[in-house]
N, C-alpha and C positions, 0 to 999 in steps of 0.2 A: 202319608207313608204307604208305598206299594206293598202288597202282601201277595205271596205266592198262593195260587189257588190250592186249597187243601180240603178235599172232600171225601166222604165215605159213602159207600153203597148202602146206607140204611135209610130208606125212604120214609119210615115212620117219623123220623125227626122232622123232615121238612113238611110232612102231612100234619104233624102236631102243631107245627108253627103256623101253617096255613089256616088251621082251625080257629086262629085268633080273630077271624073276621076280616082280615086284610089280605085275603088271598090274591087280590089284584096287585098288591104292592110287593108280595114276596117273590123271590126267584129261587125256587127249589133247585137243589144241586142234582145233576144227572147221575144215575147210578153207575158205578164202576165195578167191574167184576173183581172180586177179591183174588189177588195173585200171590199173596204171601201166606206163609203158614199161620195158623191160628194162634199159636203161642210162641213165646221167645225160646222156649226149650226146643220146639220143632225147628224154629228158624236156625238156632245154633247147631242143631244136628245137621241140618241141610248144608249150612256153610262149612261145617267140619268135613263133610264129604268133599265139597268143592276144594277145601284147603288140602285135603289128602291127594286129590288129583293134581293140584298145582304143584305140591311138594314132590310128588312122584315124577311129574314132568320136569321139574327143576333138577332133581337128582339125576335123571336120565341125561339131561342136557349137560350138567356138570361133568358127568363121566365122559360123554362124547367130546366135550370141550377139552378135558384133560388129554384124552387120547389124540385129538387133533393138535394140541399144543406140543405133545411129545413128538409126534411125527414131524411137525413144523421144526422143531429144535434139531432133530435128526437131519432134516433137509438143510437147515442152516449150517450144520457141521460139514455136510457134504459139499455145500456151496463154498465154504471157507477153504476146504481141501482142494476143490477144483480151482478156486482163485489162486491159491498158492502154487498148484501144479502149473496153471497157465502162466503165472509170472515167472516161474523157473524156466519153463520152456521158451517164453518170449526172450529171457535173458540169454539162454543157451543159444537160441536162434540168432540173436544179435551178435553174440560172440562168434558163432560159426561163420556168419556172413563176413565179419571182419577177417577171420582166419582164411576164408576162401579168397578174399581180396588180396591178402598178404601172399597167399600161395600163387595166385595169378601173377602178382608182381614178381615173385621169385622166379616163376616160369619165364616171364618176359626177360628177366635178367640173365637166366641161364641160356635162353635162346640167343641173346646178344653175345654171351661169352662163347657159346658154341659156334656161332657164325664167325667170330674173330678167330677162334682156334682153327676153324676149317680154312679160313683165308691164310693164316700163317702156315698151316699144313700144305696148302696148295703152293704157296711161294717157296717153302723148304723143298718140297718135292721137285718143283721146277728148277731150283738151284742145284740140287743134287743130280738131277737129270743132266743139266748142263755140264756139271763137273764130270759125270760119268761119261758123257759124250767126248769131252776133251781128252780124258785119259784113254778112251778107246781109240781116239784118233791117233794118238801117239804110237799105239801099237807096240810090239815087242821089239820090232827093228829099230824104232826110234830110240828105245832104251839102250840098244846095243851101240847105236851110233853115238849116243851121248857118252857111253863108257870109252869108246875109241876116239872120241874127239879130243882135240888138244886143250880143251877148256879145262878149268880148274875142277878137279874131282870133288873137292869140298863143296864147291858151288852146286855141282850136279846132285850130290847127296842132299844138299839142303832143299833143292827143288823137289826131289822125290819125297822127302820128309814133309814138305809143305803140302804136296798133294794128299799124302796119307792123313796128315792132321786135319786138313780141311774136310776130307771125306768122312773121317771118324766124327768130327764135330757135327757136321750136317746130318750124318746118320743118327747120332744121339739126339740132335734137335728134332729130327723127324719122329723118332721114337717117343720123345716127350710130348710132341704135339699130338701124335696119335693116341697116346695114353690119355692126355688131357681131353681130347675129343671123345674118347670112349667113356671117360668119367663123366663128362658133361651129358653125353647121351643117356647114361645110366641114371644120373641125377634128375634129368628131365622126365624120364619115364616114371621114376619114383614120385616126383613132384606131381605129375599128372594123375598118377594113381591116387595119391593123397588127396588131391583136389577133387577128383571124382568121388572119393570116399566121403569127404566133407560135404560135398554138394548133395549126395544121397542122404546123408544123415540129417542135414538141414531140411530137406524135403520131407523126410519121415516125421521129424519133429514139428514141422509146420502142419502136417496132416493130423498129428496127434493133438496139437493145440487147437485146431479147428473143431475136432471131435469133442474135445473138453469144453470148448466155448459153446458148442451146440448143446451138449448135455446140461451145461450150466444154465443156458437160456430156458430149457425145458424145466429144470428144477425151480428156477426163479419164477416161471409162470405158475407152477404148482404152489409155490410159497405164497404168491399174490393171491390165488384162489383161496388158500387156506386162511390167510390173514382176513380176507373178506368174510369167510364163513365164521371164523372165530369171533370177529367183531360182531357179526349178526347174532351168534350164540350168546355173546356176553350181554348185548342189548336185551335179548329175550329173557335171559336169566335175570338181569336187573329189573325188567318189567315184571316178570313172575314173582320176583322177591318183593317188589313193592306191593303187588296184589296180595301175596301171602301175608305181608305185614298188616295190610289193611284188613284182610279177613280175620287175622288173629285178634286185632283190636276190636272188630265187630263181634266176633265170637265171645270175647271177653265181656263186652257190654251186654250181649244177649244172655250170657250165663248169669251175670248179676241181675239182669232184668228178670230171668226165669226164677232166680232165687227170691226176688221181691214178689213175683206173682205167686209163687208157692207160699211164701210167708203171708201174703195178703189173704190168699184163699184159706189158709189154715187159721190165722190168728184174728183177722178183723171181723167185726160184726156186719151183718147185712144192714143196709140202710133203714130197712123197715124197723129193726130193733132200736134204732137210734132216733126214732121219731121224738121230737120235742127236745132233743139234746144236741142237735147239730149247731155248729158255730156259723154265724153269718159269713159270707165270703169276703167282706171288708171289715176292718176294725173301726170301732168308735164312729159309728155312723147311725143315721136315722132313716126311717122309711119315709121317702118323699111322696110316693104314690102307693097305696095299699092294694090288696088283692080283692077283686070282686068275682072272679071266676069266669067273667065273659069279657072278651076284647071286642072292640069295635072300631070304626074308622077314627073316632074321636079319642078313644083310649086303647091304643093297640097293645098296651102293655099290661092291661088290667088282668090278664090270666097269670100274672106274676106280680112282682113288686119292683119298684125303682128305689135304689138306695142312694143316699148322698155319699159321694166319693170324690174327693179332690182329683183333678186331672193327674194321671200317672200313678195313682194309688195301686198298691198290690192287691190282686184278686186271688183268693185262695179257693182250692177245692174243698167243698163241705164234706165230702166223703170220697173214699177211694174208688177208683173205677178206671175205664179206659175211654180215651178221647175218640169220639165217633164223628165229630164234625168240627171243622175249624176253617171258617171262611167268612167272607163279607156277605150280608144278606140285607136287602133293602128294608128299612124300617127298624132294623136291629144292629146295623153297623157290623163291626167284627164280632162274630158270634162263635162261641166255643160250647160244645155239648159233650157231657160226660155220661157214659152208660155205666150204671152202678149194678146191673143185674136184676133179675126178677122183674123186668119191665120198668124199672125206675131210671129216670134221667133228670140231670140238672142242666139248666141253660144259663149262660152268662153272656150278656150283650152289651152294646155300646162301648166297646173296649177301644183303647188307643192302639194297642198291639197285642198279639197273641204269642205266648211263650211255649205252647205245646202244639204238637202236630197230630194229625189223625193216626190212630194206632198206638199212641204212647200210653203207657200206664202212669197213673198219678196216685199219690197216697194222700190221705186226709191232711189238709193244711198246705199242700204244695202250692207254690205261686204258679199260676196258670196263665195270667194275663195282667196288663196294666189298664186301669180304668180310663175312659175317655168320654168323648161326646160325639161319637161317630154315627149315631143312629139316624140323624137327620135334623132339620131345623127344629129347634125347641126341644130336642132329645138330650137331656142332661142327667147324669147319674148312671149307676150300673143297673141294668135290667137283670133280674134273677128270677128264675121260675123253676118249678118242680113238676115233673110229669110221671104219671103211672099209667103205662100202656096208652100213652097219648092224651090222657085226661089231666087237666091242670089241677095241682093241689096247692093249698094255701101255705106258702113258705113260713108264715108266722106261726102255724101249728107245728112245724118241724124244727124250727131253729129256737135257740135260747132266747127267752123273753128279754134278758139283759142286754141283748144286742139290737133291739128295736126301739124306735122312739115313739 
């Protein structure tokens, strides 16, 4: 099972282990500069300041986002009005185009009627001119001759009446034709004026439509930019919200941890006071290899004890403290070291897995690892040792007799 490297910049641990007499086999961890606050309370305070900054940034973003959304909505309303105006102008332009076409058609019809009336007028005038020439040719003498002629006076009267009637009819027809021609000319002038007016109106409306379309394009571009900015703001707000939620959870954990630290520092005894009363780290076990005080190549664990522990058994902290080392070390497998203060440390080796990490606080009896056989060939059972300022102490003198064999 691969384990993430977990080390602490406390060299006395590695130094103490190397004093076992197997320095060539040990791999001491490189020191790492401490970068985190010393206590959970300080860490919580630091993260609370970060949370306040994130929340302030989030609030500012939300206010800016609300303003942008209001502006975008106003632009959308303007776009809707522009679209409606453009649609109305387009419809009016279409109708005006149809009206101009109808007007042009009416003008063509009026031109045809005017030309026909002019032709009739020309013919009537020609006929009247012929009649006038005939009457003039007869002269006053001819009229006297007709009166003195032996012909029938009634016939002569009818002839004169005929000339008069024809002249009157043709004169009336000429007047009608002239009136019609004048009316057609007037109508044509009015139709041309109306056609020109409609054309100018259509041109003005087309220009207005073009201006509205240009303004709409500008607003649409602004809206696109706003939508992009709003989407970016929303993503940033979501990311900040996730960060803030994570910080809140971390702060809550740190607060609970600070409470535990405070309670531990106030209520629990120092490990030195509990000499002879500590529980062994594993339950119902026997000491397979006892303490001699000196470790060598043949007995690398002689500065501690090796306890019988089935594979996967729970390993408990014998006293409260803080994890200062949690990593693999040659000859000791997965090793976990707890600092109990006042120079006292306890070591737990040959584990199958470690359940605590560097910097974590543990209480008396907490499960910190599962036992294994990872120390190397022939290394079975849990290695347990106690140090005071690096010097090995006999665990049998510190733990309850009932737990040893």
